[in-house]
C-alpha positions in Angstrom: 107.9 119.4 154.8 107.8 116.6 152.2 110.9 116.2 150.0 110.4 117.9 146.6 110.1 115.9 143.5 112.0 117.2 140.5 111.9 115.6 137.1 114.6 116.5 134.6 113.2 115.6 131.2 112.7 116.5 127.5 109.3 115.9 125.8 111.0 114.2 122.9 112.8 111.6 124.9 112.3 108.6 127.2 111.4 111.2 129.8 107.9 110.8 128.6 107.8 107.5 130.4 108.8 109.1 133.7 106.3 111.9 133.1 103.5 109.3 132.8 104.7 107.7 136.0 104.6 111.0 137.8 101.0 111.6 136.6 100.0 108.1 137.8 101.5 108.8 141.3 99.5 112.0 141.6 102.0 113.9 143.7 103.1 117.5 143.1 106.3 117.6 141.1 108.4 120.2 139.2 109.7 119.5 135.7 112.9 120.9 134.5 113.1 120.8 130.7 116.6 120.3 129.3 117.5 120.7 125.6 119.6 118.3 123.6 122.5 120.6 123.8 125.0 121.9 126.4 122.4 121.9 129.1 122.2 118.0 129.2 126.0 117.8 129.2 126.7 120.6 131.7 128.8 119.9 134.7 125.9 120.7 137.0 123.5 118.2 135.4 126.2 115.5 134.9 126.7 115.7 138.7 123.2 114.3 138.9 123.4 112.0 135.9 126.9 111.3 134.6 125.4 109.9 131.3 124.2 113.4 130.5 120.8 112.0 129.4 117.2 112.3 130.6 115.2 111.5 132.5 116.6 112.0 136.0 114.4 112.1 139.1 115.5 114.0 142.3 113.4 113.2 145.4 114.9 115.2 148.3 118.4 113.9 148.5 117.7 110.8 146.4 118.7 110.7 142.7 117.3 108.1 140.4 118.0 107.6 136.7 116.9 105.0 134.2 113.2 104.9 133.4 112.5 101.4 134.8 114.2 102.4 138.0 112.2 105.6 138.3 109.0 103.7 137.8 109.9 101.1 140.4 111.2 103.7 142.9 108.2 105.9 142.6 105.8 103.0 143.2 107.6 102.1 146.4 108.1 105.7 147.5 104.3 106.4 147.2 102.6 103.1 148.1 99.3 104.9 148.5 99.0 105.1 144.7 98.7 101.3 144.6 101.1 100.9 141.7 103.1 97.9 142.9 102.1 94.5 144.4 102.9 94.1 148.0 106.4 92.7 148.6 104.8 89.5 150.1 102.4 89.1 147.1 103.1 86.3 144.6 102.6 89.0 141.9 105.7 90.8 143.0 107.7 88.4 140.9 105.9 89.0 137.6 105.9 92.7 138.3 109.7 92.8 138.5 110.1 90.1 135.8 108.3 91.9 133.0 109.4 95.4 133.9 113.0 94.4 133.6 112.4 92.2 130.7 111.2 95.3 128.9 114.3 97.3 130.2 116.7 94.6 129.0 115.7 92.3 126.1 112.9 94.4 124.7 114.9 97.7 124.7 118.0 96.0 123.2 116.1 94.1 120.5 113.9 97.0 119.3 116.9 99.4 119.4 118.9 97.0 117.2 116.0 96.6 114.9 115.6 100.4 114.6 119.2 100.7 113.5 119.1 97.7 111.2 121.5 95.6 113.3 121.0 91.9 113.3 122.7 89.3 115.5 124.4 86.6 113.4 122.4 83.4 113.7 125.4 81.6 115.1 125.9 84.2 117.8 122.4 84.5 119.3 123.4 82.4 122.4 126.0 85.1 123.2 123.5 88.0 123.4 121.1 88.5 126.2 117.9 88.7 124.2 118.6 85.9 121.8 116.7 86.9 118.8 114.1 89.6 118.0 111.5 86.8 117.3 112.2 85.3 120.7 111.6 88.7 122.3 108.3 89.3 120.5 107.0 85.9 121.3 107.9 86.3 125.0 106.4 89.8 125.1 103.2 88.4 123.6 103.2 85.6 126.3 103.5 88.3 129.0 100.6 90.3 127.6 98.1 87.5 127.1 98.2 85.9 130.5 96.2 88.6 132.2 94.9 92.1 131.6 98.2 93.6 132.9 101.7 92.3 133.2 101.3 91.6 137.0 97.8 90.3 137.0 94.5 92.0 136.7 95.6 95.3 138.2 97.6 98.1 136.5 101.0 98.7 138.0 104.2 100.7 137.5 105.4 97.8 135.3 102.7 98.6 132.8 103.9 102.2 132.6 107.3 100.9 131.5 106.2 97.9 129.4 103.4 99.9 128.0 105.6 102.7 126.9 107.9 100.3 125.1 104.9 98.7 123.3 103.2 102.0 122.3 106.5 103.5 121.0 107.3 100.2 119.2 103.9 100.1 117.5 104.2 103.7 116.5 107.7 103.5 115.0 107.5 100.0 113.6 110.0 98.4 115.9 107.4 96.1 117.5 105.2 93.9 115.3 101.5 94.9 115.1 100.2 91.7 116.7 96.6 91.8 118.1 97.8 91.2 121.6 100.1 94.2 121.5 97.6 96.5 119.9 94.9 95.6 122.4 97.2 96.1 125.4 98.5 99.4 124.0 95.0 100.7 123.5 94.0 99.7 127.0 96.8 101.5 128.8 96.9 104.5 126.5 93.3 105.2 127.6 94.3 105.8 131.2 93.7 109.4 132.4 97.2 109.8 133.7 98.6 108.6 130.3 96.5 111.1 128.5 97.5 113.9 130.8 101.2 113.1 130.4 100.9 113.0 126.6 99.0 116.3 126.5 101.7 118.0 128.7 104.6 116.8 126.6 102.9 117.3 123.3 102.1 120.9 124.3 105.8 121.4 125.3 106.9 120.1 121.9 104.5 122.5 120.1 105.9 125.4 122.0 109.5 124.4 121.4 108.8 124.1 117.6 106.9 127.3 117.3 109.0 129.9 115.4 110.4 132.7 117.5 
């Protein structure tokens, strides 16, 4: 019997990234919806994820947290989905490079921008992402070299990078450059992305419905 896939998530969280990845993989999975209350901070859940945050993926005896790690893990666990370049491929480098660029510099830069925090000009060398402008220019470089971040084929890296781009465009933390908008539209049109969005949006509607 195959190991069960269980996704702990909330539709109003970064768990939406993991949901999209699960839909791209196309394997049966069970979703456990946690609220932003005691359930996320319960001893039982924190035994899986000490941060007390979502998402968390449980695959048999394996526990994976952090969205980029979940995307990378699932692509390798289910290679038949074709969501990662072969380890021997020259595209494996760009695949890792841009996925983790989005998990590091992009995440940090857009989070700081969202909260109105700016790095003093004389301290940019001390912070990993340098400046917000550096991050935007580098992201644009990544998204204009090919159709997807690791060549002309969609991969798990696009789930993660794409989620950052789509959210950033929606909430104003990523500049509305033509390259970002074109890439966002391209990946948002994927059937798995649409399914994931419909599932999570329906959950939000039910959660917000008056009792």
